PyMOL Python script that loads the backbone (N, CA, C, O; Angstrom):
from pymol import cmd

cmd.read_pdbstr("""\
ATOM      1  N   SER A   1     107.590 113.185 101.210  1.00  0.00           N
ATOM      2  CA  SER A   1     107.517 113.416  99.785  1.00  0.00           C
ATOM      3  C   SER A   1     108.814 112.977  99.126  1.00  0.00           C
ATOM      4  O   SER A   1     109.902 113.300  99.603  1.00  0.00           O
ATOM      5  N   GLY A   2     108.695 112.240  98.028  1.00  0.00           N
ATOM      6  CA  GLY A   2     109.859 111.797  97.285  1.00  0.00           C
ATOM      7  C   GLY A   2     110.631 110.661  97.932  1.00  0.00           C
ATOM      8  O   GLY A   2     111.725 110.329  97.477  1.00  0.00           O
ATOM      9  N   GLN A   3     110.087 110.054  98.990  1.00  0.00           N
ATOM     10  CA  GLN A   3     110.789 108.987  99.698  1.00  0.00           C
ATOM     11  C   GLN A   3     110.095 107.644  99.591  1.00  0.00           C
ATOM     12  O   GLN A   3     110.495 106.691 100.258  1.00  0.00           O
ATOM     13  N   VAL A   4     109.054 107.546  98.759  1.00  0.00           N
ATOM     14  CA  VAL A   4     108.340 106.278  98.613  1.00  0.00           C
ATOM     15  C   VAL A   4     108.392 105.823  97.161  1.00  0.00           C
ATOM     16  O   VAL A   4     108.599 106.618  96.245  1.00  0.00           O
ATOM     17  N   ARG A   5     108.199 104.533  96.980  1.00  0.00           N
ATOM     18  CA  ARG A   5     108.112 103.923  95.651  1.00  0.00           C
ATOM     19  C   ARG A   5     107.195 102.726  95.767  1.00  0.00           C
ATOM     20  O   ARG A   5     106.844 102.307  96.870  1.00  0.00           O
ATOM     21  N   GLY A   6     106.810 102.180  94.637  1.00  0.00           N
ATOM     22  CA  GLY A   6     106.025 100.966  94.643  1.00  0.00           C
ATOM     23  C   GLY A   6     104.561 101.225  94.369  1.00  0.00           C
ATOM     24  O   GLY A   6     104.205 102.162  93.653  1.00  0.00           O
ATOM     25  N   LEU A   7     103.716 100.388  94.943  1.00  0.00           N
ATOM     26  CA  LEU A   7     102.285 100.472  94.670  1.00  0.00           C
ATOM     27  C   LEU A   7     101.668 101.756  95.195  1.00  0.00           C
ATOM     28  O   LEU A   7     100.578 102.125  94.757  1.00  0.00           O
ATOM     29  N   CYS A   8     102.318 102.444  96.110  1.00  0.00           N
ATOM     30  CA  CYS A   8     101.823 103.732  96.606  1.00  0.00           C
ATOM     31  C   CYS A   8     102.245 104.883  95.711  1.00  0.00           C
ATOM     32  O   CYS A   8     101.870 106.025  95.974  1.00  0.00           O
ATOM     33  N   GLY A   9     103.014 104.620  94.660  1.00  0.00           N
ATOM     34  CA  GLY A   9     103.473 105.677  93.767  1.00  0.00           C
ATOM     35  C   GLY A   9     104.771 106.287  94.259  1.00  0.00           C
ATOM     36  O   GLY A   9     105.418 105.747  95.157  1.00  0.00           O
ATOM     37  N   THR A  10     105.153 107.419  93.669  1.00  0.00           N
ATOM     38  CA  THR A  10     106.412 108.067  94.020  1.00  0.00           C
ATOM     39  C   THR A  10     106.230 109.258  94.947  1.00  0.00           C
ATOM     40  O   THR A  10     107.164 109.653  95.645  1.00  0.00           O
ATOM     41  N   PHE A  11     105.035 109.831  94.956  1.00  0.00           N
ATOM     42  CA  PHE A  11     104.705 110.967  95.828  1.00  0.00           C
ATOM     43  C   PHE A  11     105.744 112.076  95.719  1.00  0.00           C
ATOM     44  O   PHE A  11     106.220 112.601  96.726  1.00  0.00           O
ATOM     45  N   ASN A  12     106.089 112.423  94.478  1.00  0.00           N
ATOM     46  CA  ASN A  12     107.067 113.473  94.261  1.00  0.00           C
ATOM     47  C   ASN A  12     106.462 114.692  93.552  1.00  0.00           C
ATOM     48  O   ASN A  12     107.186 115.599  93.143  1.00  0.00           O
ATOM     49  N   GLY A  13     105.144 114.705  93.411  1.00  0.00           N
ATOM     50  CA  GLY A  13     104.473 115.820  92.768  1.00  0.00           C
ATOM     51  C   GLY A  13     104.362 115.694  91.255  1.00  0.00           C
ATOM     52  O   GLY A  13     103.739 116.535  90.608  1.00  0.00           O
ATOM     53  N   ASP A  14     104.953 114.663  90.689  1.00  0.00           N
ATOM     54  CA  ASP A  14     104.911 114.443  89.242  1.00  0.00           C
ATOM     55  C   ASP A  14     104.065 113.200  88.965  1.00  0.00           C
ATOM     56  O   ASP A  14     104.546 112.077  89.112  1.00  0.00           O
ATOM     57  N   GLN A  15     102.822 113.395  88.569  1.00  0.00           N
ATOM     58  CA  GLN A  15     101.920 112.265  88.358  1.00  0.00           C
ATOM     59  C   GLN A  15     102.318 111.408  87.167  1.00  0.00           C
ATOM     60  O   GLN A  15     101.809 110.297  87.021  1.00  0.00           O
ATOM     61  N   ARG A  16     103.207 111.887  86.318  1.00  0.00           N
ATOM     62  CA  ARG A  16     103.597 111.112  85.150  1.00  0.00           C
ATOM     63  C   ARG A  16     104.433 109.895  85.513  1.00  0.00           C
ATOM     64  O   ARG A  16     104.547 108.978  84.699  1.00  0.00           O
ATOM     65  N   ASP A  17     105.021 109.852  86.699  1.00  0.00           N
ATOM     66  CA  ASP A  17     105.849 108.708  87.060  1.00  0.00           C
ATOM     67  C   ASP A  17     105.272 107.881  88.216  1.00  0.00           C
ATOM     68  O   ASP A  17     105.995 107.115  88.853  1.00  0.00           O
ATOM     69  N   GLU A  18     103.985 108.034  88.483  1.00  0.00           N
ATOM     70  CA  GLU A  18     103.358 107.290  89.581  1.00  0.00           C
ATOM     71  C   GLU A  18     103.362 105.785  89.342  1.00  0.00           C
ATOM     72  O   GLU A  18     103.378 105.014  90.302  1.00  0.00           O
ATOM     73  N   PHE A  19     103.347 105.352  88.087  1.00  0.00           N
ATOM     74  CA  PHE A  19     103.301 103.927  87.786  1.00  0.00           C
ATOM     75  C   PHE A  19     104.699 103.397  87.465  1.00  0.00           C
ATOM     76  O   PHE A  19     104.871 102.673  86.485  1.00  0.00           O
ATOM     77  N   THR A  20     105.700 103.749  88.277  1.00  0.00           N
ATOM     78  CA  THR A  20     107.061 103.269  88.081  1.00  0.00           C
ATOM     79  C   THR A  20     107.188 101.863  88.652  1.00  0.00           C
ATOM     80  O   THR A  20     106.859 101.622  89.813  1.00  0.00           O
ATOM     81  N   THR A  21     107.669 100.936  87.823  1.00  0.00           N
ATOM     82  CA  THR A  21     107.805  99.531  88.213  1.00  0.00           C
ATOM     83  C   THR A  21     109.095  99.315  89.003  1.00  0.00           C
ATOM     84  O   THR A  21     109.937 100.211  89.066  1.00  0.00           O
ATOM     85  N   PRO A  22     109.258  98.142  89.601  1.00  0.00           N
ATOM     86  CA  PRO A  22     110.505  97.850  90.312  1.00  0.00           C
ATOM     87  C   PRO A  22     111.743  97.953  89.407  1.00  0.00           C
ATOM     88  O   PRO A  22     112.845  98.217  89.888  1.00  0.00           O
ATOM     89  N   GLU A  23     111.560  97.748  88.117  1.00  0.00           N
ATOM     90  CA  GLU A  23     112.673  97.833  87.170  1.00  0.00           C
ATOM     91  C   GLU A  23     112.961  99.268  86.742  1.00  0.00           C
ATOM     92  O   GLU A  23     113.934  99.517  86.030  1.00  0.00           O
ATOM     93  N   GLY A  24     112.116 100.224  87.173  1.00  0.00           N
ATOM     94  CA  GLY A  24     112.316 101.625  86.825  1.00  0.00           C
ATOM     95  C   GLY A  24     111.557 102.077  85.592  1.00  0.00           C
ATOM     96  O   GLY A  24     111.668 103.236  85.192  1.00  0.00           O
ATOM     97  N   ASP A  25     110.783 101.181  84.977  1.00  0.00           N
ATOM     98  CA  ASP A  25     109.964 101.548  83.824  1.00  0.00           C
ATOM     99  C   ASP A  25     108.708 102.262  84.307  1.00  0.00           C
ATOM    100  O   ASP A  25     108.235 102.004  85.414  1.00  0.00           O
ATOM    101  N   VAL A  26     108.168 103.151  83.490  1.00  0.00           N
ATOM    102  CA  VAL A  26     106.906 103.821  83.816  1.00  0.00           C
ATOM    103  C   VAL A  26     105.838 103.223  82.909  1.00  0.00           C
ATOM    104  O   VAL A  26     105.888 103.377  81.688  1.00  0.00           O
ATOM    105  N   GLU A  27     104.878 102.544  83.514  1.00  0.00           N
ATOM    106  CA  GLU A  27     103.802 101.899  82.758  1.00  0.00           C
ATOM    107  C   GLU A  27     102.669 102.900  82.515  1.00  0.00           C
ATOM    108  O   GLU A  27     102.375 103.727  83.378  1.00  0.00           O
ATOM    109  N   PRO A  28     102.037 102.825  81.348  1.00  0.00           N
ATOM    110  CA  PRO A  28     100.947 103.756  81.040  1.00  0.00           C
ATOM    111  C   PRO A  28      99.612 103.364  81.668  1.00  0.00           C
ATOM    112  O   PRO A  28      98.727 104.210  81.799  1.00  0.00           O
ATOM    113  N   GLY A  29      99.450 102.102  82.058  1.00  0.00           N
ATOM    114  CA  GLY A  29      98.154 101.657  82.569  1.00  0.00           C
ATOM    115  C   GLY A  29      98.261 100.920  83.888  1.00  0.00           C
ATOM    116  O   GLY A  29      99.328 100.441  84.270  1.00  0.00           O
ATOM    117  N   VAL A  30      97.137 100.840  84.572  1.00  0.00           N
ATOM    118  CA  VAL A  30      97.063 100.222  85.890  1.00  0.00           C
ATOM    119  C   VAL A  30      97.397  98.738  85.845  1.00  0.00           C
ATOM    120  O   VAL A  30      98.143  98.253  86.695  1.00  0.00           O
ATOM    121  N   ALA A  31      96.858  98.004  84.866  1.00  0.00           N
ATOM    122  CA  ALA A  31      97.058  96.557  84.823  1.00  0.00           C
ATOM    123  C   ALA A  31      98.530  96.200  84.660  1.00  0.00           C
ATOM    124  O   ALA A  31      99.038  95.352  85.393  1.00  0.00           O
ATOM    125  N   ALA A  32      99.220  96.826  83.721  1.00  0.00           N
ATOM    126  CA  ALA A  32     100.640  96.532  83.513  1.00  0.00           C
ATOM    127  C   ALA A  32     101.453  96.905  84.751  1.00  0.00           C
ATOM    128  O   ALA A  32     102.387  96.191  85.119  1.00  0.00           O
ATOM    129  N   PHE A  33     101.105  98.012  85.390  1.00  0.00           N
ATOM    130  CA  PHE A  33     101.800  98.438  86.604  1.00  0.00           C
ATOM    131  C   PHE A  33     101.604  97.412  87.721  1.00  0.00           C
ATOM    132  O   PHE A  33     102.571  96.992  88.356  1.00  0.00           O
ATOM    133  N   ALA A  34     100.368  97.012  87.957  1.00  0.00           N
ATOM    134  CA  ALA A  34     100.084  96.035  89.014  1.00  0.00           C
ATOM    135  C   ALA A  34     100.749  94.707  88.726  1.00  0.00           C
ATOM    136  O   ALA A  34     101.270  94.067  89.640  1.00  0.00           O
ATOM    137  N   ASN A  35     100.742  94.279  87.474  1.00  0.00           N
ATOM    138  CA  ASN A  35     101.365  93.004  87.111  1.00  0.00           C
ATOM    139  C   ASN A  35     102.874  93.019  87.354  1.00  0.00           C
ATOM    140  O   ASN A  35     103.466  91.967  87.592  1.00  0.00           O
ATOM    141  N   ALA A  36     103.497  94.182  87.298  1.00  0.00           N
ATOM    142  CA  ALA A  36     104.937  94.285  87.547  1.00  0.00           C
ATOM    143  C   ALA A  36     105.285  93.941  88.996  1.00  0.00           C
ATOM    144  O   ALA A  36     106.420  93.560  89.282  1.00  0.00           O
ATOM    145  N   PHE A  37     104.325  94.072  89.909  1.00  0.00           N
ATOM    146  CA  PHE A  37     104.557  93.772  91.319  1.00  0.00           C
ATOM    147  C   PHE A  37     104.017  92.396  91.714  1.00  0.00           C
ATOM    148  O   PHE A  37     104.138  91.991  92.871  1.00  0.00           O
ATOM    149  N   ARG A  38     103.423  91.677  90.762  1.00  0.00           N
ATOM    150  CA  ARG A  38     102.808  90.379  91.040  1.00  0.00           C
ATOM    151  C   ARG A  38     103.881  89.326  91.270  1.00  0.00           C
ATOM    152  O   ARG A  38     104.830  89.220  90.493  1.00  0.00           O
ATOM    153  N   ALA A  39     103.733  88.556  92.327  1.00  0.00           N
ATOM    154  CA  ALA A  39     104.639  87.441  92.584  1.00  0.00           C
ATOM    155  C   ALA A  39     104.269  86.313  91.628  1.00  0.00           C
ATOM    156  O   ALA A  39     103.103  85.928  91.536  1.00  0.00           O
ATOM    157  N   ALA A  40     105.243  85.793  90.930  1.00  0.00           N
ATOM    158  CA  ALA A  40     105.000  84.733  89.945  1.00  0.00           C
ATOM    159  C   ALA A  40     104.275  83.553  90.587  1.00  0.00           C
ATOM    160  O   ALA A  40     104.710  83.024  91.610  1.00  0.00           O
ATOM    161  N   GLY A  41     103.187  83.157  89.985  1.00  0.00           N
ATOM    162  CA  GLY A  41     102.419  82.016  90.462  1.00  0.00           C
ATOM    163  C   GLY A  41     101.494  82.307  91.624  1.00  0.00           C
ATOM    164  O   GLY A  41     100.689  81.453  91.994  1.00  0.00           O
ATOM    165  N   ALA A  42     101.587  83.487  92.210  1.00  0.00           N
ATOM    166  CA  ALA A  42     100.764  83.796  93.375  1.00  0.00           C
ATOM    167  C   ALA A  42      99.316  84.082  93.004  1.00  0.00           C
ATOM    168  O   ALA A  42      98.403  83.752  93.761  1.00  0.00           O
ATOM    169  N   CYS A  43      99.105  84.689  91.851  1.00  0.00           N
ATOM    170  CA  CYS A  43      97.755  85.017  91.414  1.00  0.00           C
ATOM    171  C   CYS A  43      97.792  85.263  89.911  1.00  0.00           C
ATOM    172  O   CYS A  43      98.861  85.504  89.351  1.00  0.00           O
ATOM    173  N   PRO A  44      96.645  85.205  89.256  1.00  0.00           N
ATOM    174  CA  PRO A  44      96.646  85.427  87.808  1.00  0.00           C
ATOM    175  C   PRO A  44      96.956  86.886  87.472  1.00  0.00           C
ATOM    176  O   PRO A  44      96.640  87.796  88.238  1.00  0.00           O
ATOM    177  N   ALA A  45      97.576  87.084  86.322  1.00  0.00           N
ATOM    178  CA  ALA A  45      97.870  88.435  85.856  1.00  0.00           C
ATOM    179  C   ALA A  45      96.576  89.162  85.529  1.00  0.00           C
ATOM    180  O   ALA A  45      95.599  88.549  85.099  1.00  0.00           O
ATOM    181  N   LEU A  46      96.579  90.470  85.736  1.00  0.00           N
ATOM    182  CA  LEU A  46      95.418  91.282  85.391  1.00  0.00           C
ATOM    183  C   LEU A  46      95.346  91.466  83.886  1.00  0.00           C
ATOM    184  O   LEU A  46      96.369  91.610  83.217  1.00  0.00           O
ATOM    185  N   GLY A  47      94.145  91.460  83.368  1.00  0.00           N
ATOM    186  CA  GLY A  47      93.936  91.730  81.956  1.00  0.00           C
ATOM    187  C   GLY A  47      93.871  93.228  81.729  1.00  0.00           C
ATOM    188  O   GLY A  47      94.024  94.008  82.669  1.00  0.00           O
ATOM    189  N   PRO A  48      93.645  93.635  80.491  1.00  0.00           N
ATOM    190  CA  PRO A  48      93.621  95.070  80.202  1.00  0.00           C
ATOM    191  C   PRO A  48      92.486  95.822  80.888  1.00  0.00           C
ATOM    192  O   PRO A  48      92.638  96.999  81.216  1.00  0.00           O
ATOM    193  N   GLY A  49      91.365  95.169  81.106  1.00  0.00           N
ATOM    194  CA  GLY A  49      90.250  95.810  81.799  1.00  0.00           C
ATOM    195  C   GLY A  49      90.163  95.285  83.213  1.00  0.00           C
ATOM    196  O   GLY A  49      90.062  94.076  83.421  1.00  0.00           O
ATOM    197  N   ILE A  50      90.201  96.174  84.186  1.00  0.00           N
ATOM    198  CA  ILE A  50      90.147  95.751  85.581  1.00  0.00           C
ATOM    199  C   ILE A  50      88.713  95.881  86.083  1.00  0.00           C
ATOM    200  O   ILE A  50      88.115  96.956  86.045  1.00  0.00           O
ATOM    201  N   ALA A  51      88.187  94.769  86.548  1.00  0.00           N
ATOM    202  CA  ALA A  51      86.817  94.774  87.068  1.00  0.00           C
ATOM    203  C   ALA A  51      86.768  95.487  88.415  1.00  0.00           C
ATOM    204  O   ALA A  51      87.750  95.488  89.157  1.00  0.00           O
ATOM    205  N   ASP A  52      85.638  96.088  88.725  1.00  0.00           N
ATOM    206  CA  ASP A  52      85.456  96.727  90.021  1.00  0.00           C
ATOM    207  C   ASP A  52      85.446  95.627  91.077  1.00  0.00           C
ATOM    208  O   ASP A  52      84.580  94.754  91.031  1.00  0.00           O
ATOM    209  N   PRO A  53      86.386  95.641  92.033  1.00  0.00           N
ATOM    210  CA  PRO A  53      86.453  94.566  93.025  1.00  0.00           C
ATOM    211  C   PRO A  53      85.207  94.467  93.881  1.00  0.00           C
ATOM    212  O   PRO A  53      84.909  93.393  94.405  1.00  0.00           O
ATOM    213  N   CYS A  54      84.472  95.553  94.038  1.00  0.00           N
ATOM    214  CA  CYS A  54      83.267  95.504  94.855  1.00  0.00           C
ATOM    215  C   CYS A  54      82.151  94.707  94.188  1.00  0.00           C
ATOM    216  O   CYS A  54      81.233  94.243  94.864  1.00  0.00           O
ATOM    217  N   ASP A  55      82.223  94.544  92.862  1.00  0.00           N
ATOM    218  CA  ASP A  55      81.204  93.755  92.173  1.00  0.00           C
ATOM    219  C   ASP A  55      81.234  92.298  92.613  1.00  0.00           C
ATOM    220  O   ASP A  55      80.197  91.635  92.619  1.00  0.00           O
ATOM    221  N   GLY A  56      82.402  91.792  92.978  1.00  0.00           N
ATOM    222  CA  GLY A  56      82.533  90.404  93.406  1.00  0.00           C
ATOM    223  C   GLY A  56      82.169  90.178  94.856  1.00  0.00           C
ATOM    224  O   GLY A  56      82.030  89.034  95.289  1.00  0.00           O
ATOM    225  N   PHE A  57      82.011  91.248  95.612  1.00  0.00           N
ATOM    226  CA  PHE A  57      81.718  91.140  97.045  1.00  0.00           C
ATOM    227  C   PHE A  57      80.617  92.121  97.420  1.00  0.00           C
ATOM    228  O   PHE A  57      80.890  93.155  98.030  1.00  0.00           O
ATOM    229  N   PRO A  58      79.373  91.807  97.062  1.00  0.00           N
ATOM    230  CA  PRO A  58      78.269  92.718  97.362  1.00  0.00           C
ATOM    231  C   PRO A  58      78.199  93.044  98.862  1.00  0.00           C
ATOM    232  O   PRO A  58      78.369  92.167  99.709  1.00  0.00           O
ATOM    233  N   GLY A  59      77.950  94.296  99.162  1.00  0.00           N
ATOM    234  CA  GLY A  59      77.824  94.716 100.549  1.00  0.00           C
ATOM    235  C   GLY A  59      79.136  95.120 101.199  1.00  0.00           C
ATOM    236  O   GLY A  59      79.138  95.571 102.344  1.00  0.00           O
ATOM    237  N   SER A  60      80.249  94.970 100.497  1.00  0.00           N
ATOM    238  CA  SER A  60      81.547  95.281 101.087  1.00  0.00           C
ATOM    239  C   SER A  60      82.068  96.664 100.717  1.00  0.00           C
ATOM    240  O   SER A  60      83.117  97.074 101.214  1.00  0.00           O
ATOM    241  N   ARG A  61      81.367  97.382  99.867  1.00  0.00           N
ATOM    242  CA  ARG A  61      81.867  98.674  99.400  1.00  0.00           C
ATOM    243  C   ARG A  61      82.109  99.646 100.558  1.00  0.00           C
ATOM    244  O   ARG A  61      83.152 100.299 100.594  1.00  0.00           O
ATOM    245  N   GLU A  62      81.175  99.755 101.501  1.00  0.00           N
ATOM    246  CA  GLU A  62      81.337 100.698 102.602  1.00  0.00           C
ATOM    247  C   GLU A  62      82.561 100.352 103.442  1.00  0.00           C
ATOM    248  O   GLU A  62      83.322 101.241 103.825  1.00  0.00           O
ATOM    249  N   ARG A  63      82.753  99.070 103.729  1.00  0.00           N
ATOM    250  CA  ARG A  63      83.904  98.651 104.528  1.00  0.00           C
ATOM    251  C   ARG A  63      85.208  98.940 103.785  1.00  0.00           C
ATOM    252  O   ARG A  63      86.183  99.385 104.391  1.00  0.00           O
ATOM    253  N   ALA A  64      85.226  98.690 102.483  1.00  0.00           N
ATOM    254  CA  ALA A  64      86.422  98.945 101.684  1.00  0.00           C
ATOM    255  C   ALA A  64      86.723 100.442 101.619  1.00  0.00           C
ATOM    256  O   ALA A  64      87.880 100.843 101.739  1.00  0.00           O
ATOM    257  N   GLU A  65      85.706 101.263 101.433  1.00  0.00           N
ATOM    258  CA  GLU A  65      85.916 102.706 101.364  1.00  0.00           C
ATOM    259  C   GLU A  65      86.428 103.250 102.692  1.00  0.00           C
ATOM    260  O   GLU A  65      87.267 104.151 102.710  1.00  0.00           O
ATOM    261  N   ALA A  66      85.932 102.714 103.799  1.00  0.00           N
ATOM    262  CA  ALA A  66      86.402 103.153 105.115  1.00  0.00           C
ATOM    263  C   ALA A  66      87.869 102.762 105.310  1.00  0.00           C
ATOM    264  O   ALA A  66      88.652 103.545 105.848  1.00  0.00           O
ATOM    265  N   ALA A  67      88.239 101.569 104.878  1.00  0.00           N
ATOM    266  CA  ALA A  67      89.632 101.124 105.007  1.00  0.00           C
ATOM    267  C   ALA A  67      90.553 101.972 104.133  1.00  0.00           C
ATOM    268  O   ALA A  67      91.655 102.321 104.555  1.00  0.00           O
ATOM    269  N   CYS A  68      90.118 102.300 102.941  1.00  0.00           N
ATOM    270  CA  CYS A  68      90.935 103.100 102.029  1.00  0.00           C
ATOM    271  C   CYS A  68      91.022 104.560 102.462  1.00  0.00           C
ATOM    272  O   CYS A  68      91.950 105.267 102.071  1.00  0.00           O
ATOM    273  N   ALA A  69      90.068 105.015 103.261  1.00  0.00           N
ATOM    274  CA  ALA A  69      90.076 106.397 103.725  1.00  0.00           C
ATOM    275  C   ALA A  69      91.312 106.695 104.562  1.00  0.00           C
ATOM    276  O   ALA A  69      91.676 107.859 104.729  1.00  0.00           O
ATOM    277  N   VAL A  70      91.958 105.668 105.089  1.00  0.00           N
ATOM    278  CA  VAL A  70      93.190 105.859 105.863  1.00  0.00           C
ATOM    279  C   VAL A  70      94.232 106.572 105.010  1.00  0.00           C
ATOM    280  O   VAL A  70      95.026 107.354 105.532  1.00  0.00           O
ATOM    281  N   LEU A  71      94.240 106.311 103.704  1.00  0.00           N
ATOM    282  CA  LEU A  71      95.206 106.928 102.814  1.00  0.00           C
ATOM    283  C   LEU A  71      95.022 108.444 102.712  1.00  0.00           C
ATOM    284  O   LEU A  71      95.947 109.161 102.331  1.00  0.00           O
ATOM    285  N   LEU A  72      93.835 108.922 103.051  1.00  0.00           N
ATOM    286  CA  LEU A  72      93.578 110.352 103.024  1.00  0.00           C
ATOM    287  C   LEU A  72      93.775 110.993 104.394  1.00  0.00           C
ATOM    288  O   LEU A  72      93.623 112.206 104.541  1.00  0.00           O
ATOM    289  N   GLY A  73      94.110 110.191 105.388  1.00  0.00           N
ATOM    290  CA  GLY A  73      94.271 110.679 106.759  1.00  0.00           C
ATOM    291  C   GLY A  73      95.612 111.303 107.014  1.00  0.00           C
ATOM    292  O   GLY A  73      96.428 111.435 106.102  1.00  0.00           O
ATOM    293  N   PRO A  74      95.852 111.695 108.269  1.00  0.00           N
ATOM    294  CA  PRO A  74      97.064 112.412 108.644  1.00  0.00           C
ATOM    295  C   PRO A  74      98.359 111.646 108.386  1.00  0.00           C
ATOM    296  O   PRO A  74      99.395 112.272 108.161  1.00  0.00           O
ATOM    297  N   ALA A  75      98.337 110.338 108.411  1.00  0.00           N
ATOM    298  CA  ALA A  75      99.563 109.561 108.205  1.00  0.00           C
ATOM    299  C   ALA A  75     100.156 109.786 106.820  1.00  0.00           C
ATOM    300  O   ALA A  75     101.361 109.625 106.630  1.00  0.00           O
ATOM    301  N   PHE A  76      99.318 110.158 105.847  1.00  0.00           N
ATOM    302  CA  PHE A  76      99.792 110.338 104.486  1.00  0.00           C
ATOM    303  C   PHE A  76      99.735 111.787 104.025  1.00  0.00           C
ATOM    304  O   PHE A  76      99.803 112.061 102.827  1.00  0.00           O
ATOM    305  N   GLN A  77      99.614 112.703 104.952  1.00  0.00           N
ATOM    306  CA  GLN A  77      99.576 114.123 104.584  1.00  0.00           C
ATOM    307  C   GLN A  77     100.953 114.730 104.599  1.00  0.00           C
ATOM    308  O   GLN A  77     101.107 115.917 104.315  1.00  0.00           O
TER     309      GLN A  77
END
""", "prot")
cmd.dss("prot")
cmd.show_as("cartoon", "prot")
cmd.util.cbc("prot")
cmd.orient("prot")
């Protein structure tokens, strides 16, 4: 707790600062936060509305949910 930063958040019990950028700014929305970590030229910037990634890959939702379930496992408790 309190030892992480970046796309995983701050994990300090204060949800108001979970979207802290590398520059130390706290972004109000997901798109601006994610764009702060984007490598220039690596991919397009996110717009204000983020599409559900599973919509672009039909049939992958179960696999994605299983992979993300690791975040709820013992390693992150």
